[in-house]
C-alpha positions as CSV (number, residue, x, y, z in Angstrom):
1,M,-47.3,-1.6,35.9
2,K,-49.8,-2.0,33.4
3,R,-48.4,0.8,31.2
4,Q,-45.1,-0.4,31.9
5,T,-45.7,-3.8,30.3
6,Q,-47.4,-2.4,27.6
7,T,-44.5,-0.5,26.8
8,N,-42.1,-3.5,27.2
9,E,-44.4,-5.5,24.5
10,R,-44.1,-2.5,22.3
11,T,-40.5,-2.6,22.5
12,W,-40.2,-6.5,22.0
13,R,-42.7,-6.3,19.1
14,F,-40.2,-3.3,17.5
15,R,-37.1,-5.5,18.0
16,L,-38.8,-8.7,16.5
17,A,-40.0,-6.4,13.7
18,Y,-36.2,-5.5,12.8
19,L,-35.2,-9.3,13.6
20,A,-37.4,-10.3,10.9
21,V,-35.8,-7.5,8.8
22,L,-32.4,-9.0,9.5
23,V,-33.6,-12.5,8.8
24,A,-34.8,-11.5,5.5
25,I,-31.8,-9.6,4.1
26,V,-29.2,-11.9,5.4
27,P,-29.4,-14.3,2.6
28,I,-29.2,-11.6,0.1
29,T,-26.4,-10.1,1.9
30,A,-24.4,-13.6,2.1
31,W,-25.0,-15.0,-1.3
32,N,-24.9,-12.6,-4.1
33,G,-22.4,-11.8,-6.8
34,F,-21.0,-8.8,-5.3
35,V,-20.3,-10.4,-1.9
36,G,-18.8,-13.5,-3.8
37,Q,-16.1,-11.2,-5.5
38,F,-15.6,-9.7,-2.3
39,N,-15.1,-13.2,-0.7
40,A,-12.5,-14.1,-3.3
41,A,-10.6,-10.9,-2.6
42,M,-10.3,-11.3,0.9
43,G,-9.4,-14.8,0.7
44,D,-6.6,-13.5,-1.7
45,L,-5.6,-11.1,0.8
46,L,-5.5,-13.9,3.5
47,F,-3.6,-16.3,1.2
48,R,-0.7,-13.5,1.3
49,L,-0.8,-13.0,4.8
50,R,-1.0,-16.7,5.9
51,P,2.3,-17.6,7.6
52,G,4.3,-20.8,6.6
53,G,2.3,-21.6,3.2
54,A,5.0,-23.7,1.7
55,A,4.9,-27.4,2.7
56,A,7.0,-30.8,2.2
57,A,5.8,-31.2,-1.4
58,T,7.4,-28.0,-2.6
59,R,11.1,-29.5,-1.8
60,D,9.8,-32.6,-4.0
61,I,9.3,-30.5,-6.8
62,V,11.5,-28.6,-9.2
63,L,10.9,-26.5,-12.3
64,V,12.8,-26.4,-15.3
65,A,12.2,-22.8,-16.8
66,I,12.6,-22.2,-20.6
67,D,13.4,-18.4,-19.7
68,D,14.4,-15.5,-21.5
69,R,17.9,-16.6,-21.1
70,T,16.9,-20.1,-23.0
71,A,15.2,-18.1,-25.8
72,A,18.4,-16.1,-26.2
73,N,20.7,-18.9,-26.5
74,Y,18.8,-21.6,-28.2
75,G,16.5,-19.5,-30.7
76,P,13.2,-18.0,-30.3
77,L,10.1,-19.6,-28.9
78,P,9.0,-22.4,-29.4
79,I,12.1,-24.2,-28.7
80,R,13.2,-26.9,-31.3
81,R,11.9,-30.2,-30.4
82,S,15.6,-31.5,-30.8
83,V,16.7,-29.3,-28.3
84,L,14.0,-30.4,-25.9
85,A,14.9,-34.1,-26.4
86,K,18.5,-33.2,-25.2
87,G,17.0,-31.4,-22.3
88,I,14.6,-34.1,-21.4
89,A,17.2,-36.9,-21.9
90,R,19.2,-35.0,-19.3
91,I,16.4,-34.8,-16.8
92,A,15.6,-38.5,-17.4
93,S,19.3,-39.2,-16.5
94,G,18.4,-38.1,-13.0
95,R,15.5,-40.5,-12.4
96,P,12.8,-38.4,-11.3
97,K,9.6,-39.5,-10.2
98,A,7.8,-37.8,-13.0
99,L,8.1,-35.2,-15.7
100,A,5.4,-33.0,-16.7
101,V,5.7,-31.2,-20.0
102,D,3.7,-28.1,-19.9
103,L,4.2,-27.5,-23.7
104,L,1.7,-28.2,-26.6
105,F,3.2,-30.8,-29.3
106,S,0.2,-30.4,-31.9
107,E,2.1,-30.1,-34.9
108,S,4.3,-32.3,-36.6
109,S,8.0,-31.7,-36.8
110,S,11.0,-33.1,-38.3
111,D,12.4,-33.3,-34.7
112,D,9.5,-35.7,-33.5
113,A,11.6,-38.9,-34.0
114,E,14.3,-37.7,-31.9
115,L,11.8,-36.6,-29.1
116,A,10.0,-39.8,-29.5
117,S,13.0,-41.6,-28.9
118,V,13.8,-39.9,-25.7
119,L,10.2,-40.2,-24.2
120,R,10.1,-44.1,-25.1
121,G,12.8,-44.7,-22.8
122,F,11.2,-42.8,-19.9
123,R,7.8,-43.9,-18.6
124,G,7.0,-41.3,-16.2
125,V,6.4,-38.3,-18.6
126,V,2.9,-36.5,-18.8
127,L,2.3,-34.4,-21.9
128,S,-0.1,-31.5,-22.3
129,A,-3.5,-31.3,-24.1
130,A,-5.6,-28.0,-24.3
131,L,-9.2,-27.4,-25.7
132,D,-9.7,-24.7,-28.6
133,L,-12.5,-22.4,-28.7
134,D,-14.5,-25.0,-30.5
135,G,-14.2,-27.3,-27.8
136,K,-11.9,-29.6,-29.5
137,W,-8.8,-31.3,-28.1
138,I,-5.5,-29.8,-29.1
139,L,-3.5,-33.1,-28.4
140,P,0.2,-34.1,-29.0
141,V,1.1,-35.6,-32.2
142,P,0.6,-39.5,-32.2
143,A,4.3,-40.2,-32.7
144,L,4.8,-38.3,-29.1
145,R,1.6,-39.2,-27.2
146,Q,1.8,-42.8,-27.6
147,H,4.9,-42.8,-25.3
148,A,3.3,-40.6,-22.6
149,T,0.1,-40.0,-20.3
150,I,-1.9,-36.7,-21.4
151,G,-3.3,-34.2,-19.1
152,H,-5.0,-31.2,-19.7
153,V,-3.7,-27.6,-19.1
154,H,-7.1,-25.8,-19.5
155,A,-7.3,-22.8,-17.1
156,A,-10.5,-21.6,-15.7
157,P,-10.1,-18.3,-14.2
158,D,-12.6,-16.8,-11.6
159,P,-15.0,-13.8,-13.2
160,D,-12.4,-11.4,-12.1
161,G,-9.3,-13.2,-14.1
162,V,-7.6,-14.8,-11.0
163,V,-6.9,-18.6,-11.0
164,R,-8.0,-20.0,-7.8
165,S,-9.3,-23.4,-8.5
166,V,-8.5,-26.2,-11.1
167,L,-10.8,-28.6,-13.1
168,L,-9.4,-31.9,-12.4
169,A,-11.2,-33.6,-15.2
170,K,-12.4,-31.6,-18.4
171,L,-14.3,-33.1,-21.2
172,G,-14.2,-32.4,-25.0
173,E,-15.3,-34.1,-28.0
174,G,-16.7,-37.1,-25.7
175,R,-13.4,-37.5,-24.3
176,R,-12.5,-36.6,-20.7
177,L,-8.9,-36.0,-19.8
178,W,-7.5,-35.4,-16.2
179,A,-5.7,-32.4,-15.4
180,L,-1.7,-32.1,-15.9
181,G,-1.2,-31.7,-12.1
182,L,-3.3,-34.6,-11.3
183,E,-1.5,-36.9,-13.9
184,S,1.9,-35.9,-12.6
185,A,0.9,-36.5,-8.9
186,A,-0.7,-40.0,-10.0
187,V,2.6,-40.9,-11.7
188,A,4.9,-40.1,-8.9
189,L,2.8,-42.0,-6.5
190,G,3.1,-44.7,-9.1
191,R,-0.4,-45.2,-9.4
192,G,-2.8,-45.4,-12.6
193,R,-6.1,-43.7,-13.0
194,P,-7.9,-42.3,-10.2
195,V,-10.8,-44.1,-8.6
196,E,-14.0,-41.9,-8.6
197,T,-16.6,-41.7,-6.3
198,K,-19.4,-39.2,-5.9
199,S,-17.6,-37.1,-3.6
200,T,-13.8,-37.8,-3.9
201,L,-10.9,-38.8,-6.4
202,V,-8.8,-41.3,-5.0
203,V,-5.2,-41.5,-6.1
204,G,-3.1,-44.1,-4.3
205,D,-3.9,-43.6,-0.4
206,I,-4.8,-40.1,-1.1
207,S,-8.6,-38.9,-1.0
208,I,-9.1,-35.6,-3.2
209,P,-12.1,-33.6,-2.0
210,A,-13.4,-33.2,-5.5
211,P,-16.9,-33.9,-5.7
212,E,-18.9,-34.9,-9.1
213,H,-21.4,-32.0,-8.6
214,A,-18.8,-29.2,-8.9
215,G,-17.2,-30.5,-11.9
216,R,-14.2,-32.1,-10.0
217,S,-12.9,-28.6,-9.0
218,I,-10.5,-28.2,-6.1
219,T,-8.9,-25.1,-4.9
220,I,-5.4,-24.5,-5.5
221,N,-3.5,-24.3,-2.3
222,Y,-0.8,-21.8,-3.5
223,A,2.6,-22.2,-1.6
224,G,3.3,-18.9,-2.2
225,P,4.1,-16.1,-5.0
226,E,6.4,-16.7,-8.1
227,G,9.5,-18.6,-7.1
228,S,8.2,-20.5,-4.3
229,F,9.6,-23.7,-5.8
230,E,13.2,-24.7,-6.9
231,R,13.7,-23.8,-10.3
232,V,16.7,-24.1,-13.0
233,S,17.0,-22.6,-16.3
234,F,16.7,-25.0,-19.1
235,S,19.7,-23.3,-20.8
236,D,21.7,-23.9,-17.7
237,L,20.7,-27.7,-17.9
238,L,21.8,-27.9,-21.7
239,G,24.9,-26.1,-20.7
240,D,25.8,-28.9,-18.2
241,K,25.8,-26.3,-15.2
242,I,23.1,-28.4,-13.6
243,D,23.8,-31.7,-12.0
244,A,20.8,-34.3,-12.9
245,A,21.2,-35.7,-9.6
246,R,19.1,-32.7,-8.6
247,F,16.0,-34.5,-10.3
248,H,16.4,-37.7,-8.5
249,D,13.0,-39.0,-6.9
250,R,11.4,-35.6,-7.5
251,V,8.6,-34.2,-9.6
252,V,10.0,-32.1,-12.6
253,I,7.7,-29.6,-14.3
254,L,9.2,-28.2,-17.6
255,G,7.6,-25.3,-19.1
256,V,7.7,-21.5,-20.4
257,S,8.3,-18.8,-18.0
258,A,9.7,-16.1,-20.4
259,Q,8.2,-12.8,-20.0
260,G,7.0,-12.5,-23.6
261,A,5.8,-15.9,-24.0
262,G,2.1,-15.2,-22.9
263,D,1.8,-18.3,-20.4
264,R,0.9,-16.4,-17.5
265,L,-2.2,-15.8,-15.3
266,F,-3.2,-13.9,-12.2
267,T,-3.2,-15.8,-8.8
268,P,-4.0,-14.8,-5.5
269,F,-0.4,-13.9,-5.2
270,S,-0.2,-11.9,-8.4
271,S,0.8,-8.3,-8.2
272,G,1.0,-6.5,-11.6
273,I,2.4,-9.5,-13.4
274,G,0.7,-13.0,-13.8
275,M,2.1,-16.3,-12.6
276,S,3.6,-18.4,-15.0
277,G,1.7,-21.7,-15.9
278,V,4.4,-23.9,-14.8
279,E,4.3,-22.4,-11.3
280,I,0.8,-22.9,-11.3
281,H,1.0,-26.5,-12.2
282,A,3.5,-27.1,-9.5
283,N,1.1,-25.6,-7.0
284,I,-1.8,-28.1,-8.2
285,V,0.9,-30.9,-7.6
286,H,1.9,-29.5,-4.4
287,T,-1.8,-29.4,-3.2
288,I,-2.3,-33.1,-4.0
289,L,0.8,-34.3,-2.8
290,D,0.9,-32.7,0.5
291,R,-2.9,-33.3,0.9
292,A,-3.2,-29.7,1.3
293,F,-6.8,-29.3,0.2
294,M,-8.8,-26.4,0.9
295,I,-12.1,-27.2,2.5
296,P,-14.7,-24.8,2.4
297,M,-17.3,-24.3,5.0
298,S,-20.4,-26.4,4.5
299,L,-23.8,-24.8,3.9
300,P,-24.8,-25.7,7.2
301,A,-21.8,-24.4,9.1
302,E,-22.1,-21.3,6.9
303,V,-25.8,-20.6,8.1
304,L,-24.9,-21.3,11.6
305,C,-22.0,-19.0,11.5
306,Y,-24.3,-16.1,10.1
307,V,-26.7,-16.9,12.8
308,L,-24.1,-16.5,15.4
309,L,-22.8,-13.2,14.2
310,A,-26.1,-11.7,13.8
311,S,-27.0,-13.1,17.4
312,G,-23.6,-11.7,18.7
313,C,-24.6,-8.3,17.1
314,M,-27.9,-8.2,18.8
315,V,-26.8,-9.4,22.1
316,S,-23.9,-6.9,22.1
317,V,-26.1,-4.0,21.1
318,L,-28.7,-4.8,23.8
319,A,-25.9,-5.4,26.4
320,F,-23.6,-2.4,25.7
321,R,-24.1,1.3,25.1
322,G,-21.5,3.9,24.1
323,L,-17.7,3.3,24.0
324,K,-18.1,-0.3,25.3
325,L,-20.4,-1.1,22.4
326,I,-18.0,0.4,19.9
327,V,-14.9,-1.6,21.6
328,V,-16.9,-4.9,21.5
329,L,-18.4,-4.5,17.7
330,A,-14.6,-3.6,16.8
331,A,-13.3,-6.8,18.4
332,L,-16.1,-8.7,16.5
333,S,-15.1,-6.9,12.9
334,V,-11.3,-7.8,13.9
335,A,-12.0,-11.3,15.2
336,I,-13.6,-12.2,11.8
337,P,-10.7,-11.9,9.5
338,A,-8.5,-13.1,12.3
339,G,-10.3,-16.2,12.7
340,S,-10.5,-16.6,8.8
341,L,-6.7,-16.5,8.7
342,V,-6.0,-18.9,11.5
343,A,-8.5,-21.2,9.7
344,L,-7.1,-20.8,6.3
345,S,-3.6,-21.8,7.8
346,N,-5.2,-25.1,8.7
347,N,-6.6,-25.4,5.0
348,A,-10.2,-24.3,5.9
349,V,-11.7,-21.8,3.8
350,W,-14.3,-19.5,5.5
351,P,-16.4,-17.1,3.5
352,V,-14.7,-14.0,5.3
353,G,-16.4,-11.6,2.8
354,S,-19.7,-12.8,3.4
355,M,-19.4,-12.8,7.2
356,L,-17.9,-9.4,7.2
357,A,-21.1,-8.2,5.2
358,V,-23.3,-10.1,7.4
359,F,-21.8,-8.5,10.7
360,T,-21.8,-5.3,9.1
361,V,-25.8,-5.4,8.2
362,A,-26.5,-7.2,11.4
363,A,-24.7,-4.5,13.7
364,G,-26.0,-1.9,11.6
365,T,-29.7,-2.9,11.7
366,A,-29.0,-3.7,15.4
367,V,-27.9,-0.2,16.4
368,A,-30.5,1.5,13.7
369,G,-33.1,-0.5,15.6
370,E,-31.7,0.3,19.2
371,Y,-31.3,3.8,18.5
372,G,-34.7,4.2,17.0
373,L,-36.0,2.8,20.4
374,I,-33.9,5.0,22.5
375,A,-35.3,7.9,20.2
376,R,-38.7,6.8,20.8
377,A,-37.9,6.2,24.7
378,L,-36.5,10.0,24.7
379,R,-39.7,11.3,22.9
380,R,-41.9,9.5,25.5
381,S,-39.8,10.9,28.3
382,E,-40.3,14.4,26.8
383,E,-43.9,13.7,26.4
384,K,-43.9,12.8,30.0
385,R,-42.2,15.8,31.3
386,R,-44.7,17.7,29.2
387,D,-47.8,16.0,30.5
388,Y,-46.4,16.7,34.2
389,A,-46.0,20.4,33.5
390,F,-49.7,20.1,31.7
391,R,-51.2,18.3,34.9
392,V,-49.5,20.9,37.1
393,Q,-51.1,23.7,35.5
394,A,-54.3,21.9,34.7
395,I,-55.1,21.7,38.2
396,A,-54.4,25.3,39.0
397,H,-56.6,25.9,35.9
398,E,-59.5,24.1,37.0
399,I,-59.4,25.0,40.6
400,K,-59.4,28.7,39.7
401,T,-63.2,28.4,38.4
402,P,-65.0,27.2,41.8
403,L,-62.8,29.6,43.4
404,T,-64.0,32.4,41.4
405,A,-67.5,31.6,42.4
406,I,-66.8,31.2,45.8
407,Q,-65.2,34.6,45.9
408,G,-68.0,36.4,43.8
409,S,-70.5,34.9,46.5
410,S,-68.4,35.8,49.4
411,E,-68.5,39.3,48.0
412,M,-72.2,39.4,47.6
413,I,-72.8,38.2,51.1
414,A,-70.8,41.2,52.4
415,D,-72.9,43.7,50.5
416,E,-75.5,44.9,53.0
417,I,-78.4,45.3,50.7
418,V,-78.4,41.6,49.7
419,P,-81.6,39.9,51.6
420,D,-81.1,37.5,54.3
421,R,-82.6,34.8,52.3
422,E,-80.1,35.4,49.5
423,R,-77.4,35.3,52.0
424,V,-78.4,32.1,53.3
425,E,-78.5,30.7,49.9
426,M,-75.2,32.0,48.8
427,A,-73.4,30.6,51.8
428,S,-75.2,27.2,50.9
429,L,-73.7,27.5,47.7
430,I,-70.3,28.5,48.8
431,H,-70.5,25.3,50.9
432,K,-71.6,23.1,47.9
433,E,-68.8,24.8,45.8
434,S,-66.0,24.1,48.2
435,K,-67.1,20.5,48.6
436,R,-66.9,20.5,44.9
437,L,-63.6,22.0,44.8
438,T,-62.2,19.2,46.9
439,H,-64.2,16.7,44.9
440,L,-62.4,18.3,41.7
441,I,-59.1,17.8,43.0
442,H,-59.9,14.1,43.4
443,T,-61.1,14.1,40.0
444,F,-58.2,15.7,38.3
445,L,-55.8,13.2,40.2
446,D,-58.0,10.4,38.6
447,V,-57.7,12.0,35.2
448,E,-53.8,12.0,35.7
449,R,-53.9,8.2,36.7
450,M,-56.2,7.5,33.8
451,A,-53.8,9.3,31.2
452,S,-50.8,7.2,32.7
453,G,-52.8,4.1,32.3
454,S,-52.8,3.3,36.2
455,I,-56.7,3.9,36.3
456,Q,-59.5,2.3,34.5
457,L,-62.7,4.0,33.8
458,E,-65.6,3.3,36.3
459,T,-68.5,3.1,34.1
460,Q,-72.2,2.8,35.3
461,P,-75.7,3.6,34.3
462,V,-75.6,7.5,34.2
463,S,-78.8,9.6,33.9
464,L,-77.7,12.2,31.4
465,E,-80.7,14.5,32.4
466,A,-79.7,14.4,36.1
467,L,-75.9,14.9,35.2
468,C,-76.6,17.9,32.9
469,N,-79.1,19.7,35.1
470,D,-76.5,19.5,38.2
471,L,-73.9,21.0,35.8
472,V,-76.1,23.8,34.8
473,E,-76.8,24.6,38.2
474,R,-73.0,24.8,39.1
475,A,-72.2,26.9,36.1
476,W,-74.9,29.3,37.0
477,L,-72.8,31.2,39.8
478,Y,-69.9,31.7,37.1
479,A,-72.5,33.0,34.2
480,A,-74.1,35.3,36.6
481,R,-71.4,37.7,36.7
482,K,-71.9,38.3,33.1
483,N,-75.7,37.9,33.3
484,I,-75.4,35.0,31.0
485,R,-78.4,32.6,30.6
486,I,-78.1,28.9,30.3
487,E,-80.6,26.6,29.0
488,A,-80.8,23.1,28.8
489,S,-82.6,20.9,26.7
490,I,-81.6,17.3,27.9
491,Q,-83.6,14.1,26.8
492,P,-84.2,11.5,29.6
493,I,-81.3,9.3,28.6
494,T,-79.1,6.5,30.3
495,I,-75.7,5.7,29.2
496,E,-72.8,3.9,30.3
497,A,-69.9,6.3,31.6
498,D,-67.7,7.7,34.3
499,A,-69.9,10.2,35.8
500,D,-67.3,12.3,37.5
501,L,-65.0,12.2,34.3
502,L,-68.0,13.1,32.0
503,S,-69.0,15.8,34.3
504,F,-65.6,17.2,34.2
505,A,-65.4,17.1,30.4
506,I,-69.0,19.1,30.2
507,Y,-68.4,21.3,32.6
508,N,-65.4,22.7,31.2
509,L,-67.0,23.5,27.8
510,L,-69.9,25.0,29.7
511,T,-67.5,27.2,31.7
512,N,-65.4,27.9,28.6
513,A,-68.6,29.1,26.9
514,V,-69.3,31.7,29.6
515,K,-65.7,32.5,29.5
516,Y,-65.5,33.5,25.8
517,S,-69.1,34.9,25.2
518,P,-70.4,38.6,25.5
519,N,-72.5,39.7,28.6
520,D,-76.2,39.2,28.0
521,T,-75.9,36.3,25.9
522,T,-77.5,32.6,26.2
523,I,-75.6,29.1,26.3
524,V,-77.6,26.2,25.4
525,L,-76.6,22.6,26.5
526,A,-78.5,20.1,24.6
527,T,-78.5,16.2,23.8
528,A,-79.4,14.0,20.5
529,V,-79.4,10.6,20.0
530,S,-78.8,8.5,17.0
531,N,-78.7,4.9,16.2
532,A,-75.3,4.4,17.7
533,S,-74.2,7.4,19.6
534,V,-75.5,10.1,22.0
535,S,-74.3,13.6,21.1
536,I,-74.1,16.4,23.9
537,S,-73.5,19.9,22.6
538,V,-72.8,23.2,23.9
539,T,-73.7,26.3,21.9
540,D,-72.9,29.7,22.8
541,Q,-73.2,33.4,21.1
542,G,-69.5,34.1,21.6
543,Y,-66.9,35.3,19.4
544,G,-66.3,32.3,17.3
545,I,-63.1,30.3,16.1
546,A,-61.2,30.7,13.0
547,P,-61.1,27.5,10.9
548,E,-57.6,27.1,10.9
549,D,-57.7,27.2,14.7
550,Q,-60.3,24.7,15.3
551,Q,-58.4,21.6,15.2
552,R,-55.5,23.1,17.0
553,I,-57.7,24.2,20.1
554,F,-57.6,20.4,21.2
555,E,-53.7,20.6,21.4
556,R,-52.3,21.1,24.8
557,F,-51.3,24.5,25.9
558,Y,-52.7,26.1,22.6
559,R,-54.5,29.5,23.0
560,L,-55.8,31.6,20.4
561,K,-53.8,34.8,19.6
562,R,-57.0,36.6,20.7
563,D,-57.3,35.0,24.0
564,R,-53.7,35.5,24.6
565,K,-54.0,39.2,24.4
566,G,-57.5,39.3,25.9
567,E,-58.7,39.6,29.5
568,E,-59.7,36.2,30.1
569,E,-57.1,33.9,31.7
570,G,-56.4,30.5,30.7
571,T,-53.7,27.9,30.1
572,G,-54.8,26.1,27.1
573,I,-55.3,22.6,28.7
574,G,-59.1,22.4,29.5
575,L,-60.1,21.3,26.0
576,A,-57.0,18.8,25.8
577,L,-58.4,17.4,29.1
578,A,-62.0,17.2,27.8
579,K,-60.8,15.5,24.5
580,E,-58.8,12.8,26.7
581,I,-61.9,11.7,28.6
582,V,-64.0,11.6,25.8
583,V,-61.5,9.5,23.8
584,Q,-61.3,7.4,27.0
585,H,-65.0,6.7,26.7
586,G,-64.6,5.8,23.0
587,G,-66.0,9.0,21.6
588,L,-65.2,12.0,19.7
589,I,-65.2,15.6,20.2
590,R,-65.5,18.3,17.6
591,V,-66.2,22.0,17.3
592,D,-68.4,23.9,14.6
593,S,-67.8,27.5,14.8
594,K,-67.5,30.7,12.6
595,P,-65.9,34.0,13.5
596,G,-68.5,36.3,15.2
597,A,-71.3,33.8,15.1
598,G,-70.5,31.6,18.3
599,S,-69.5,27.7,18.5
600,R,-70.8,24.7,19.0
601,F,-68.8,22.0,21.0
602,T,-70.3,18.4,20.5
603,L,-69.3,15.2,22.4
604,S,-70.2,12.0,20.6
605,L,-70.4,9.0,23.0
606,P,-71.3,5.3,22.0
607,Y,-75.0,4.6,22.8
608,G,-77.3,1.5,22.4
609,S,-74.6,-1.1,22.3
610,Q,-73.1,-0.8,25.9
């Protein structure tokens, strides 16, 4: 239960770690230049996919286009102002609500008087002004502007060259002008200058969400591609092919649409060729008169949206696996643009690019994090499988030593030349070793439970001298077969330890020393004390261990090539068990050895600060 609790704690700590990473990278993902352009591009796509883009105001707007046919019939561009005067007079006879002229009259002409005379009789005219490269206004000549309202035609494309918004107010030379489209809408509504607040412009009963801090900018709600508004040719108008009654109570916008005129800009609906300026102005007027204002998602709503997206990804990854997870994530990825399209149909602008970016990063982070957890769980499962095989073989390995001693003693008892006194002694040792075998099995099970985290060390004061002397006596039977002497140099020290498990580790070192030492040699078991630790060493005169093998011998199942080819049997797990026991005591185990010069294994345990 404790190990399971620790595993769960590690799992949630890991999840909190990658959640923290996600929280850190979401702002970078959602708000950067690249994603901003992605937002714009996705918004353009949704504009083109949006059903029913045209609205009521498109029927109240008519364009009079100075097209290629007009240029062919009435001379090269710009058209003479006397010709323009005739056309404007024809439009005025139809009594439109407003006439916006998207043409610049910055230079005097001999025809100005004629054009001024027409404008004087028609008070609903809005003429154009533009800013030059020095930030100065290019205004109509005085003879004309005194009879009209002036509106700027300044275009402010986004960094990718697409016109998505318009500055309703523009400042130059200390003079501020309203946009041509805004002035046209105000004239059509019979209103004067807009009333300003910090967050809006009010024209009549229309409140335009153009905050001061954003430069009085609004997003243009394009009705559709070029040709969404009724259009007549200026040439047809001059040729009496158009009934002036078509302009009655409508907003008329007069401007150039000829292909070579250069008055074209890219919009969300552009494909290879820009949209004419006159059509863009028509879309601005339509946006205002129809109250079709594009409302961007507020910052708090945007943050909440990203939190919900990231949470949805996390929950999906935690709740589903395999094909179900793929289906759920695919559904979320489709729901984002689909929901944005529905929102756009209701004039709400969602940051669909940022939402997709956050979704991708959140899903990727969650999937990668959970994959890491699964990979770790698989590794732990594999380790548990190996541990199980290790412990199964370990018990066989450890049981073999006392069984060998019992077998040897029983064979000696059967020998007729053995005196009766020694037979009694050997029988006693056999009984003692069989009891130790039973105890060994219980000890092994304790080691297994300790490794799994289900058992704690049962530490108590232990006399190291008594414990080691008992181990030497037990190892004597095993060493006697090879006529190996075991000497002990043990100080009278008391330490805090689990006596059974520590005995298990030291006895393993003693039997290994016997196993890998030649006949007629000596093994020394000794202790030494320092300020903070006690060392227990087992030194033999055996074959020694090569430097490249000295670190690996504590790995489970690792055996030296010499041992695999030799007569001594083993599984390579005894030292691994000894190391685990020492580590559980807060100590260390090391080996000092040279080939052919024997080995010294040392256990270092905490001492003096228990």
